[in-house]
Residue, then its C-alpha position, 0 to 999 in steps of 0.5 A: x768220431x762218436x757213434x752215429x745216432x741219426x743219418x740224413x741223406x741228401x740227393x734226388x732219388x730215395x731209391x739210391x739209399x743203401x740197403x738197410x738205410x731205407x728208413x733213413x731221413x732223405x732230403x729230396x732236392x728235386x722239387x728245388x731244381x736240384x738236377x739243374x744245380x748239379x745235385x746227384x741222385x745220392x749226393x751226401x750224407x750227414x751223420x749226427x752223433x748222440x752228443x749232437x756233433x755233425x759230419x758231412x760225407x760226399x758219397x762220390x757225387x758227380x759234382x762234389x761237395x765244398x764246405x766253406x770253399x774246401x772241396x771234400x774227398x769222397x767218403x771222408x767225413x768232414x765236421x760241420x759247424x753252425x754257419x757253415x756254407x755247403x755247396x752240393x755241386x752248385x746248390x748252396x745250403x747254409x748250416x744252422x743248428x744249435x744244441x738242445x740240452x735237457x736238465x733233469x731236476x731232483x723233482x721228477x715232475x720238472x724237466x727243462x729243455x734249453 
């Protein structure tokens, strides 16, 4: 896997983030009844590479992670693709993402983002 450019943590308690990661993006599922669906305080991490590839990591959550029905092994990164279905315990998340490309033309005043 390529070097990580961004990390997203998912869970119910930002205070559980590792030292040195306190400024990382944290998706708190508490307002969405995460505890009722078996989401751990620090359940998962999504690593995004500079080229846009994504991997999810189970952070030894109590109720585990499944991607498209495959149960993940804790701390082993698993690649994510558009339209994947992630289960954090009994909480379902659908993955939707697309790559963004910046094209730089010969003229420095023109840049196109697709």
